Z-matrix of the N, CA and C atoms (Angstrom, degrees):
N
C 1 1.495
C 2 1.561 1 109.24
N 3 1.306 2 117.41 1 -43.85
C 4 1.440 3 122.31 2 -178.43
C 5 1.559 4 109.78 3 -65.32
N 6 1.347 5 115.74 4 -36.16
C 7 1.461 6 116.39 5 179.53
C 8 1.491 7 114.50 6 -69.80
N 9 1.384 8 115.91 7 -31.92
C 10 1.463 9 117.96 8 175.46
C 11 1.523 10 109.03 9 -68.12
N 12 1.392 11 119.27 10 -42.81
C 13 1.409 12 121.23 11 176.25
C 14 1.478 13 112.92 12 -61.72
N 15 1.299 14 119.95 13 -37.37
C 16 1.445 15 127.27 14 178.74
C 17 1.582 16 107.35 15 -63.87
N 18 1.279 17 119.55 16 -43.24
C 19 1.499 18 122.26 17 -178.73
C 20 1.546 19 108.63 18 -71.07
N 21 1.325 20 116.59 19 -37.96
C 22 1.519 21 117.13 20 175.63
C 23 1.514 22 111.54 21 -63.17
N 24 1.309 23 116.80 22 -43.31
C 25 1.510 24 118.13 23 -178.38
C 26 1.487 25 108.64 24 -66.04
N 27 1.362 26 117.85 25 -40.43
C 28 1.484 27 119.05 26 -179.56
C 29 1.549 28 111.59 27 -61.96
N 30 1.302 29 116.49 28 -39.61
C 31 1.504 30 119.67 29 179.87
C 32 1.483 31 108.28 30 -72.87
N 33 1.341 32 119.24 31 -34.51
C 34 1.449 33 121.88 32 176.31
C 35 1.544 34 112.15 33 -65.56
N 36 1.295 35 118.67 34 -38.39
C 37 1.473 36 124.18 35 177.28
C 38 1.523 37 107.69 36 -65.57
N 39 1.337 38 117.58 37 -47.01
C 40 1.453 39 120.61 38 178.05
C 41 1.521 40 112.49 39 -55.04
N 42 1.335 41 114.98 40 -46.75
C 43 1.497 42 120.49 41 178.11
C 44 1.524 43 109.47 42 -59.62
N 45 1.287 44 118.18 43 -46.56
C 46 1.446 45 123.20 44 -175.12
C 47 1.517 46 112.32 45 -63.42
N 48 1.331 47 113.01 46 -41.57
C 49 1.507 48 118.53 47 177.39
C 50 1.505 49 110.10 48 -65.17
N 51 1.308 50 119.00 49 -35.55
C 52 1.475 51 118.99 50 178.76
C 53 1.574 52 109.46 51 -74.08
N 54 1.299 53 119.12 52 -24.22
C 55 1.459 54 119.93 53 179.23
C 56 1.552 55 112.02 54 -74.05
N 57 1.319 56 112.50 55 -23.24
C 58 1.435 57 116.67 56 179.74
C 59 1.560 58 107.36 57 -65.85
N 60 1.329 59 116.19 58 136.99
C 61 1.476 60 120.10 59 -176.02
C 62 1.505 61 108.06 60 -104.95
N 63 1.262 62 120.78 61 128.45
C 64 1.486 63 125.70 62 177.05
C 65 1.570 64 106.25 63 -66.88
N 66 1.286 65 117.98 64 140.74
C 67 1.439 66 122.00 65 -177.00
C 68 1.589 67 110.23 66 -79.41
N 69 1.279 68 117.08 67 -23.24
C 70 1.533 69 120.14 68 -176.93
C 71 1.488 70 113.31 69 -89.58
N 72 1.337 71 119.33 70 -13.42
C 73 1.395 72 122.41 71 -176.60
C 74 1.539 73 109.70 72 -84.58
N 75 1.274 74 120.58 73 110.30
C 76 1.511 75 122.82 74 -177.79
C 77 1.481 76 113.16 75 -63.77
N 78 1.277 77 120.48 76 -40.97
C 79 1.454 78 123.06 77 -175.52
C 80 1.513 79 111.19 78 -66.93
N 81 1.313 80 114.88 79 -49.92
C 82 1.536 81 118.83 80 -175.93
C 83 1.570 82 107.05 81 -72.50
N 84 1.308 83 119.70 82 -37.74
C 85 1.501 84 117.42 83 -176.97
C 86 1.524 85 110.25 84 -68.99
N 87 1.343 86 117.18 85 -33.97
C 88 1.460 87 116.20 86 174.78
C 89 1.514 88 112.36 87 -65.81
N 90 1.273 89 117.73 88 -35.02
C 91 1.519 90 120.12 89 173.07
C 92 1.484 91 112.73 90 -62.37
N 93 1.314 92 114.98 91 -41.36
C 94 1.525 93 122.20 92 -178.47
C 95 1.499 94 112.04 93 -66.69
N 96 1.300 95 117.33 94 -36.40
C 97 1.463 96 121.15 95 -178.86
C 98 1.553 97 110.09 96 -76.95
N 99 1.296 98 119.00 97 -29.22
C 100 1.431 99 120.29 98 -176.37
C 101 1.535 100 109.18 99 -91.57
N 102 1.269 101 119.45 100 -18.69
C 103 1.469 102 122.78 101 -177.82
C 104 1.574 103 107.65 102 -88.75
N 105 1.287 104 118.04 103 135.84
C 106 1.484 105 122.52 104 176.70
C 107 1.534 106 109.55 105 -104.89
N 108 1.313 107 114.14 106 25.13
C 109 1.499 108 119.55 107 -178.19
C 110 1.520 109 112.13 108 -58.47
N 111 1.315 110 114.40 109 -45.58
C 112 1.533 111 116.60 110 -174.54
C 113 1.593 112 110.80 111 -114.50
N 114 1.298 113 118.40 112 13.15
C 115 1.452 114 121.63 113 179.29
C 116 1.500 115 107.43 114 92.00
N 117 1.390 116 115.39 115 -151.14
C 118 1.430 117 121.67 116 -177.21
C 119 1.561 118 109.77 117 -70.57
N 120 1.293 119 118.80 118 149.09
C 121 1.475 120 118.88 119 -177.29
C 122 1.545 121 114.77 120 -58.45
N 123 1.272 122 117.51 121 -40.00
C 124 1.485 123 118.63 122 -176.24
C 125 1.551 124 111.42 123 -72.36
N 126 1.307 125 118.36 124 -39.43
C 127 1.454 126 119.57 125 -179.31
C 128 1.577 127 108.91 126 -73.69
N 129 1.299 128 116.74 127 -38.22
C 130 1.441 129 116.91 128 177.46
C 131 1.570 130 112.18 129 -67.77
N 132 1.295 131 118.55 130 -33.77
C 133 1.460 132 118.33 131 176.39
C 134 1.473 133 111.13 132 -69.40
N 135 1.313 134 119.89 133 -39.09
C 136 1.494 135 120.45 134 173.85
C 137 1.473 136 111.45 135 -65.93
N 138 1.275 137 120.71 136 -37.04
C 139 1.502 138 123.52 137 179.29
C 140 1.575 139 109.43 138 -66.61
N 141 1.303 140 116.20 139 -41.74
C 142 1.488 141 122.36 140 179.32
C 143 1.515 142 110.52 141 -67.62
N 144 1.385 143 116.52 142 -36.21
C 145 1.428 144 119.60 143 176.12
C 146 1.542 145 112.19 144 -61.90
N 147 1.370 146 117.59 145 -43.04
C 148 1.432 147 122.12 146 177.48
C 149 1.518 148 113.17 147 -66.06
N 150 1.327 149 114.95 148 -41.33
C 151 1.471 150 119.00 149 177.45
C 152 1.536 151 112.60 150 -65.71
N 153 1.282 152 117.59 151 -40.80
C 154 1.498 153 119.67 152 177.20
C 155 1.497 154 110.01 153 -68.03
N 156 1.339 155 122.25 154 -41.54
C 157 1.414 156 125.24 155 174.63
C 158 1.501 157 113.56 156 -56.46
N 159 1.305 158 114.96 157 -49.36
C 160 1.493 159 123.14 158 177.23
C 161 1.593 160 109.48 159 -61.12
N 162 1.328 161 114.46 160 -45.14
C 163 1.447 162 119.18 161 178.38
C 164 1.516 163 113.62 162 -59.71
N 165 1.331 164 116.42 163 -43.96
C 166 1.454 165 122.97 164 -179.37
C 167 1.539 166 108.95 165 -64.69
N 168 1.307 167 118.35 166 -43.16
C 169 1.465 168 120.24 167 179.87
C 170 1.504 169 110.93 168 -64.62
N 171 1.394 170 118.39 169 -43.86
C 172 1.473 171 119.84 170 176.43
C 173 1.537 172 111.11 171 -64.88
N 174 1.311 173 116.18 172 -37.50
C 175 1.468 174 119.54 173 -179.10
C 176 1.575 175 111.09 174 -64.61
N 177 1.369 176 115.39 175 -44.16
C 178 1.429 177 118.91 176 179.44
C 179 1.560 178 111.72 177 -66.79
N 180 1.319 179 115.68 178 -39.41
C 181 1.505 180 121.39 179 175.96
C 182 1.490 181 109.60 180 -55.50
N 183 1.319 182 116.39 181 -51.63
C 184 1.467 183 121.18 182 -176.42
C 185 1.531 184 109.42 183 -69.87
N 186 1.279 185 119.02 184 -32.32
C 187 1.497 186 118.42 185 179.69
C 188 1.562 187 107.94 186 -68.40
N 189 1.306 188 119.14 187 -41.96
C 190 1.472 189 117.13 188 177.52
C 191 1.482 190 116.40 189 -68.92
N 192 1.386 191 114.75 190 -30.50
C 193 1.468 192 118.89 191 175.28
C 194 1.514 193 115.31 192 -72.57
N 195 1.322 194 116.83 193 -28.61
C 196 1.457 195 121.13 194 -175.87
C 197 1.546 196 109.53 195 -86.11
N 198 1.358 197 118.18 196 -16.86
C 199 1.427 198 119.30 197 -179.75
C 200 1.451 199 112.88 198 -103.32
């Protein structure tokens, strides 16, 4: 059960990291400013930061518990 949760969290983190938009890439940043998928860019970036932080903490907790 914990291994399944660990795999889900790792896939979730990979997805969140790919959602983060680099500031220097013109093509991706223009997509992010035109897309209203996550709301305004500043609030979505802060929300993604919180989610990634929480995901990393859960991932590390499960990693230490499974080993």
